[in-house]
Each structure stands twice: as structure tokens, then as C-alpha cells.
C-alpha positions in Angstrom: 11.7 11.0 -19.1 10.5 8.2 -16.9 7.2 6.4 -17.8 5.1 3.6 -16.4 5.5 0.4 -18.4 3.1 -2.5 -18.1 5.1 -5.6 -17.1 2.4 -8.2 -16.6 -1.4 -8.8 -16.5 -1.9 -11.6 -14.1 -4.7 -14.2 -13.9 -7.7 -12.3 -12.6 -9.8 -12.9 -9.5 -13.5 -13.7 -10.3 -14.6 -10.6 -8.4 -13.1 -7.2 -7.5 -9.5 -7.3 -6.3 -9.0 -5.1 -3.2 -5.3 -5.2 -2.2 -1.9 -6.1 -3.5 1.4 -6.3 -1.6 4.9 -7.5 -2.5 6.7 -9.8 -0.1 9.6 -7.9 1.5 12.1 -10.7 1.4 11.0 -13.2 -1.3 9.9 -13.1 -5.0 6.2 -13.2 -4.2 3.3 -10.9 -4.8 0.0 -11.4 -3.0 -3.5 -10.2 -3.9 -7.0 -10.6 -2.3 -10.6 -10.3 -3.5 -14.3 -10.3 -2.9 -14.0 -13.9 -4.1 -12.5 -14.6 -0.6 -9.3 -16.0 -2.1 -5.7 -14.9 -1.7 -3.5 -15.3 -4.8 0.3 -15.7 -4.6 2.3 -14.9 -7.7 6.0 -15.7 -8.0 8.3 -13.7 -10.2 11.8 -13.9 -11.8 13.7 -10.7 -12.2 15.9 -10.2 -15.3 19.5 -11.3 -14.9 20.6 -7.7 -15.5 18.6 -6.5 -12.5 21.1 -4.7 -10.3 18.8 -3.0 -7.8 20.1 0.4 -8.8 18.9 2.9 -11.3 15.9 2.9 -13.7 15.8 0.3 -16.5 15.0 1.4 -20.1 11.8 0.5 -21.8 13.6 -2.0 -24.0 15.2 -4.0 -21.1 14.0 -7.5 -20.3 10.9 -7.6 -18.1 10.4 -9.6 -14.9 8.4 -12.8 -15.5 5.4 -13.4 -13.3 3.4 -16.6 -12.8 0.5 -17.8 -10.6 2.0 -19.8 -7.8 -0.8 -20.5 -5.4 -4.5 -19.8 -4.8 -5.4 -19.8 -1.1 -9.1 -20.5 -0.6 -9.5 -18.8 2.7 -12.0 -19.7 5.4 -13.2 -16.1 5.4 -17.0 -15.8 5.0 -17.0 -12.6 3.1 -14.7 -10.3 1.1 -11.0 -10.3 1.9 -10.4 -6.6 2.0 -6.8 -6.2 3.0 -3.6 -8.2 3.2 -0.1 -7.4 4.7 3.2 -9.2 4.9 5.2 -9.3 8.1 8.7 -7.7 7.6 10.4 -11.1 7.6 8.2 -12.3 4.7 7.1 -15.5 6.5 3.7 -14.4 7.7 0.7 -12.9 5.9 -2.3 -11.2 7.6 -5.7 -10.9 6.0 -8.5 -8.6 7.0 -12.1 -9.6 6.0 -15.6 -8.1 5.9 -16.5 -11.0 8.1 -14.9 -8.9 10.9 -11.9 -11.3 11.5 -8.2 -11.2 10.8 -6.5 -14.3 9.5 -2.8 -15.1 10.0 -1.2 -17.3 7.4 2.1 -19.2 7.5 3.6 -22.0 5.5 3.3 -25.4 7.1 4.1 -29.0 6.0 0.7 -30.7 6.2 0.6 -33.8 8.4 -0.1 -37.1 6.7 -2.6 -39.8 7.9 0.1 -42.3 8.6 2.2 -40.1 10.9 2.9 -41.3 14.4 0.6 -40.2 17.2 3.2 -37.9 18.6 3.2 -36.1 15.2 -0.5 -36.0 14.9 -1.2 -32.3 14.7 -2.6 -29.7 12.3 0.8 -29.0 10.8 4.4 -28.6 11.7 5.6 -25.1 11.3 8.9 -24.8 9.4 10.1 -21.2 8.9 10.5 -20.4 5.2 14.1 -19.7 4.1 15.1 -16.2 3.0 16.0 -17.3 -0.5 15.2 -15.0 -3.4 13.3 -17.5 -5.6 9.9 -17.5 -4.0 8.7 -20.9 -2.9 9.6 -22.9 -5.9 11.0 -26.3 -5.1 9.1 -26.6 -1.9 5.7 -27.5 -3.2 5.0 -29.8 -0.3 4.4 -26.7 1.9 0.9 -25.2 2.1 -0.2 -21.8 3.4 -2.5 -22.4 6.4 -4.4 -20.1 8.6 -2.6 -20.6 11.9 -4.6 -18.0 13.9 -7.9 -16.2 13.5 -8.2 -12.9 15.4 -11.6 -11.9 16.6 -13.0 -8.8 18.2 -14.1 -6.4 15.6 -17.9 -6.1 15.5 -18.1 -5.2 11.8 -16.1 -5.3 8.5 -12.3 -5.2 8.9 -11.0 -2.7 6.4 -7.2 -2.8 6.8 -4.4 -4.7 8.4 -0.7 -3.7 8.8 2.5 -5.0 10.6 4.8 -2.6 12.4 8.3 -2.1 10.9 9.9 -4.6 13.3 7.0 -7.1 13.0 6.3 -7.0 16.7 2.9 -5.5 16.3 -0.1 -6.1 14.0 -2.8 -3.5 13.7 -6.4 -3.7 12.3 -9.2 -1.3 11.7 -12.9 -1.6 11.1 -16.2 -0.2 10.1 -17.0 -0.5 13.9 -14.9 2.7 14.3 -12.2 0.9 16.2 -8.4 0.4 15.7 -6.9 -2.7 17.4 -3.2 -3.3 18.1 -2.0 -6.9 18.6 1.3 -8.0 20.0 2.9 -10.8 18.0 4.1 -13.7 20.3 5.7 -17.0 19.7 3.8 -20.0 18.2 1.4 -17.8 16.2 -0.1 -16.3 19.3 -1.4 -12.8 19.3 -2.4 -10.7 22.3 -4.6 -7.6 22.0 -2.8 -4.8 23.8 -5.0 -1.8 22.7 -8.4 -1.0 21.3 -8.8 2.6 20.3 -12.4 3.9 19.7 -11.9 7.6 19.1 -13.0 7.8 15.5 -16.6 8.7 15.1 -17.1 6.8 11.8 -15.8 3.9 9.7 -12.0 3.6 9.8 -10.8 3.1 6.2 -7.1 2.5 6.5 -4.1 2.3 8.8 -0.3 2.8 8.2 2.7 2.3 10.5 5.6 4.7 10.6 8.6 3.1 8.8 10.9 3.2 11.8 8.9 3.8 15.0 5.8 2.5 16.7 3.6 5.3 15.5 0.3 4.3 14.0 -1.8 6.4 11.6 -5.5 5.7 10.9 -7.8 7.4 8.4 -11.6 7.6 8.6 -14.9 8.5 7.1 -15.0 11.1 9.8 -12.5 13.2 7.8 -9.8 12.8 10.4 -6.4 11.1 10.6 -5.4 9.9 14.1 -1.8 9.4 15.2 -1.3 7.0 18.1 1.7 5.7 20.0 2.5 3.7 23.1 2.7 6.3 25.8 5.4 5.1 28.3 3.3 6.8 31.1 0.1 5.2 30.0 -1.2 2.9 27.3 -1.7 3.3 23.6 -3.1 6.7 23.1 -4.0 9.2 20.3 -1.5 12.1 20.5 -2.9 14.1 17.6 -6.0 14.3 15.4 -5.3 15.7 12.0 -8.1 17.5 10.1 -7.4 18.4 6.4 -7.9 22.1 5.8 -5.6 23.5 3.1 -7.2 24.4 -0.3 -6.1 22.5 -3.3 -3.2 23.7 -5.5 -3.8 22.9 -9.2 -1.6 20.3 -10.8 0.6 21.9 -13.4 2.9 20.3 -16.0 6.0 21.8 -17.6 6.0 22.4 -21.3 8.6 19.8 -21.9 6.6 17.0 -20.1 6.4 13.7 -21.9 3.4 13.2 -24.2 2.3 10.2 -22.2 2.2 12.3 -19.0 0.3 15.0 -20.7 -2.2 12.6 -22.2 -2.8 10.9 -18.8 -3.1 14.0 -16.6 -4.6 16.7 -18.9 -8.3 15.9 -19.7 -9.1 15.8 -23.4 -11.9 18.0 -24.8 -14.2 15.0 -24.9 -13.4 14.3 -21.2 -14.0 17.9 -20.2 -17.3 18.0 -22.1 -18.4 14.7 -20.4 -17.5 16.1 -17.0 -19.4 19.3 -17.7 -22.6 17.3 -18.4 -22.4 15.5 -15.0 -24.5 17.1 -12.3 -22.4 16.2 -9.3 -23.3 18.2 -6.2 -20.4 19.5 -4.1 -19.6 17.7 -0.9 -21.6 19.2 2.0 -19.4 17.5 4.5 -15.6 17.2 4.9 -14.1 14.6 2.7 -13.5 11.0 3.7 -9.8 10.1 4.2 -9.3 6.9 2.2 -5.6 6.3 2.1 -2.3 6.9 3.9 1.4 6.5 3.2 4.5 7.5 5.2 7.7 8.7 3.4 10.6 6.2 3.6 12.4 8.4 6.0 9.3 8.9 8.2 9.4 12.7 8.1 6.3 13.1 6.0 2.8 11.5 5.7 0.6 11.5 2.6 -3.1 11.2 2.7 -5.8 10.9 -0.1 -9.5 11.6 0.1 -12.8 12.0 -1.7 -11.8 15.3 -3.4 -9.0 13.6 -5.4 -6.2 15.6 -3.8 -3.0 14.4 -2.2 -2.2 16.1 1.1 1.3 16.1 2.6 1.9 16.4 6.4 5.3 17.2 7.9 6.6 16.1 11.3 7.7 19.0 13.4 10.2 17.2 15.7 11.9 13.9 16.6 9.9 12.9 19.6 7.3 10.0 19.3 4.5 12.5 20.0 5.9 15.4 17.9 3.2 17.2 16.0 2.4 17.0 12.3 1.4 19.9 10.1 -0.3 20.0 6.8 2.0 21.7 4.3 0.6 20.9 0.8 -2.7 19.9 -0.9 -2.2 19.1 -4.6 -5.2 18.4 -6.9 -4.4 15.2 -8.7 -7.4 12.9 -9.4 -10.9 13.6 -10.5 -12.3 11.0 -8.1 -11.5 9.5 -4.7 -7.9 8.4 -4.0 -8.2 4.9 -2.7 -4.6 4.0 -2.4 -1.2 5.7 -1.9 2.3 4.0 -1.9 5.6 5.7 -1.1 8.9 4.1 -2.1 12.6 5.0 -2.1 13.7 6.2 -5.4 15.3 3.6 -7.7 17.4 6.3 -9.4 20.8 6.7 -7.8 21.9 9.4 -10.2 21.8 12.9 -8.7 22.7 14.9 -11.8 19.5 16.9 -11.6 19.5 17.3 -7.9 21.4 20.1 -6.2 23.2 19.7 -3.0 20.5 21.5 -1.0 17.7 19.3 -2.3 16.8 16.0 -0.6 15.3 13.1 -2.6 12.3 11.7 -0.7 11.4 9.0 -3.2 8.5 8.1 -5.4 4.9 8.6 -4.3 2.2 6.7 -6.3 -1.6 7.4 -6.2 -4.6 5.6 -7.6 -8.3 5.7 -7.3 -11.8 6.0 -8.7 -10.8 7.8 -11.9 -8.8 4.8 -13.1 -5.5 6.6 -13.1 -2.1 5.7 -11.6 0.1 8.8 -11.0 3.7 8.7 -9.8 5.4 11.7 -8.3 9.0 12.4 -7.5 9.1 14.0 -4.1 11.9 16.3 -3.0 12.4 18.8 -0.1 14.5 22.0 0.0 15.7 24.0 -3.0 12.6 26.2 -2.9 12.2 29.7 -1.6 10.4 28.5 1.5 12.4 25.3 1.8 9.2 23.3 1.3 8.4 20.1 -0.4 8.1 19.6 -4.2 5.8 17.1 -6.0 6.8 16.6 -9.6 4.7 14.1 -11.7 7.1 11.9 -13.5 4.8 9.1 -14.9 1.1 8.4 -15.2 -1.3 6.0 -16.9 -5.1 6.5 -17.3 -7.5 3.6 -17.6 -5.0 1.4 -15.8 -7.7 -1.2 -15.3 -10.0 -0.2 -18.2 -13.1 1.6 -16.9 -12.7 0.1 -13.4 -11.6 1.8 -10.2 -8.0 1.1 -9.1 -8.5 -0.1 -5.5 -4.9 -0.7 -4.5 -1.3 -0.1 -5.5 1.9 -1.3 -3.8 5.6 -0.8 -4.5 8.2 -3.6 -4.4 10.4 -2.6 -1.5 13.0 -5.2 -0.4 16.0 -5.1 1.8 18.2 -6.1 -1.1 16.8 -3.3 -3.2 15.9 -5.7 -6.0 12.7 -4.9 -7.9 12.8 -1.3 -6.8 10.6 0.8 -9.0 8.2 -2.1 -9.7 4.5 -1.3 -8.8 1.5 -3.6 -8.6 -2.2 -2.6 -8.9 -5.6 -4.2 -8.2 -8.8 -3.2 -9.9 -12.5 -3.4 -9.5 -12.5 -5.7 -12.5 -10.7 -8.4 -10.5 -7.4 -8.0 -12.4 -4.0 -7.6 -10.9 -1.3 -5.8 -12.9 2.4 -5.1 -12.5 4.1 -2.0 -13.8 7.6 -0.5 -13.6 9.3 2.9 -13.8 11.4 2.9 -17.0 13.3 5.5 -18.9 12.6 6.1 -22.6 15.0 4.6 -25.1 
């Protein structure tokens, strides 16, 4: 049975950590915090790392180390960070309402010739797999600051081809920026159709379709209409009642311990006088499936909702097909990864593997599901919990999780997490010995 194994506890931020993200091309992990810094951690994968299959719990672990602390010029919390697909650019969204764009540069020296007297000379980082070791002369600099939001920026994300950058804010808006040469960005769309704070955004993994989640209980889906401009083509409103989470009798003890409340926990919850929500739940988090056919959302009620695309057109409609009760508090983060397991012994020919979906939130748990479609009476989707850990960051909320997803498949099955206690941790899916 798979389980979540703690790989590393990294040097903590001095205040809550809000976002973690693996670089898609290099051995780097980034985190950000209320302390206004961005931390870069480099890592070395075990020599036996093949990029296929699930390691055993006794296999050598990846080794992580603090590589760089970027003291940003943001005036308030750095709430969100996102790598461009080429791994050379990092975007940061801050509560100061701005978006920073970071790249590696070689700082200019005082004795350079006049024609070289400039802020820095941009040299694209190589696509090597060993992080930025051996190139210590380079520094990460903010090459562009994007302004326009009127309030806290909550999330940033690059499109799958890196041509677009999106941001969202407490000011109820979603902005789309076109990436141009020489670190130039042009705003090509401002969408103001949410009625409340926009909590998160997510790009479709293969198309220019942008999802946004809000305090107004809706998910908006937008695309670049060829006959117009960027427009909202569907507004999703969660409605399905929750299906209870069930475990099979042969579930691993670690899974049962993490997901089934103990008597003490049940008694403690019974003593809490928490009034029911009188309004629809806030949608906190979003994640598309790797193949782009499904969208997962998480909200205040602690359930994961799955939405299915009904066609192949850019504006094809999405339908809610499942609502599974998972967490006892809000789900702040979702992450969906291709499955690292290439063995199909337990998958029949009519079942399609949709990867691993991880969830985390206010109850301190991280839960990993294996998602499949087909093989059921109604041909629907199946969510099977395969690994979980409670108190992942002690008594603190888990604010963010992120899978390691790279083109070379290395590190697949490795998961990072950020907590309200400022800590950053790395986990991996392993099989029991």
C-alpha cells in the first residue's frame, strides 16, 4: 500500500508560508511567506531515480538544501508564486497589490564600461538538472513589477505555453497579461465578473482556458473568444450534496489513522459549537487533471468537487459529477499530478488512470487520492484514498501543496507543503517494504 513519507523539513520562514512550487525544468523548489521573502531550495535526487514507478520506503531520499533567500521589494505578504513553463522566470503575487517578475541576472559591477552600465545583463539559465549550483555569480532580480490591482493579489499562474500570466485579487478582478520579449508584459484582459474576493486561479494544462475561484461561491471559466475578447463562457456553482468518504477494510493502518477520527477527536468536535454556513461555501482552490478533462475544486465545507468537461471545444460546458467529503475544515490547496506508477496490474482495460490528486487545508491533513474513470456501472469517476497524513505541520493549517511535475518525469510523486507555522516540508509517495 502506498504511503506519504516525509523527505525533508526545510529551514522555516519567520512567518506563515503561503505557497510552494517546484521548478518544472530544474532541481529547485520555491516558497513564499508573510515575511516577504522567497526561498529557493535545491535538491539532488537519488542516483537510482528513474522517473518511473513508486520508490519503497527504504530507498534513498532526495537531499534538499537552502539555495537562496530572495528579499523581495514587496511591501506586504508574498501570497503566491508560480514558475513559467521554461523554469527561467518566477512570478510573485503580493498583498501590496503588485505582481513581481523574477529572473536570474548577472549583476553589473561598478567598474564596467559605460556601455555596459545597466541594472543587469539577462542571461537565460541553462536547462541543466542540477539547479543553479556552480553559477553563484547570478542573482534573482525583479525585472518587472506589474501594477493594476486595487487590493491584495491572491494568486498568480502562467499558462501552459508560458505566453500568458494571470493574476487575481481581493478587488474581485482577474487580469491576463501577455508575456513579451525583454521582460515586458501587456495587460490584454481585465475581468470583473466575480462579486467577491477572488481566491485562486488555474490554467488548463493544454489550452488557454482560465478558471477562477471566489468567495462568491462560484468558479468562472474564461477563454479568448476569437469573435471578441477574453470572456467568461461559464459560471459554475457547486450544488451536489457530499458523499461520505469510505475506506475499505484492508486499508493501511496509516490511512485509517489519518482519515478516521479517533474517539477523542470526535468528542472534541462534538463540544464545538460551530453554526452551519448560512451562505454558499467559499471556493478556495482549483486543480485541473493532467489530461484537462476534469477540474477539482475545494471549499469551506471540506469536500472535493469534481467537474467534467462535456466536449472538446474551448467553450464546452463543465458539469459537477462528484462531491466527496474529505476534510473537516476548508480545503486551501489542491494539486493534481500524473501517476508515478507505471504498473497497471490492478487496472482493467476499461479503466483510465487520471493520476494523483492531493488536498490540504485547515484541518492540518494532507490526503492523496488515486483518480480513475470508467469501470463503474455509470462509467463515472472514482476517487480512492491511497495515502494521508494528519498534523502535517503540527497544529497549523496547511496553506499550499505542490507536486513535482517535470518534462523528464524525474521526481514524480514528490510533494511539497507550506504551513501556517512558516515551515516548508517535502513528502513522497512510497510503497511499504
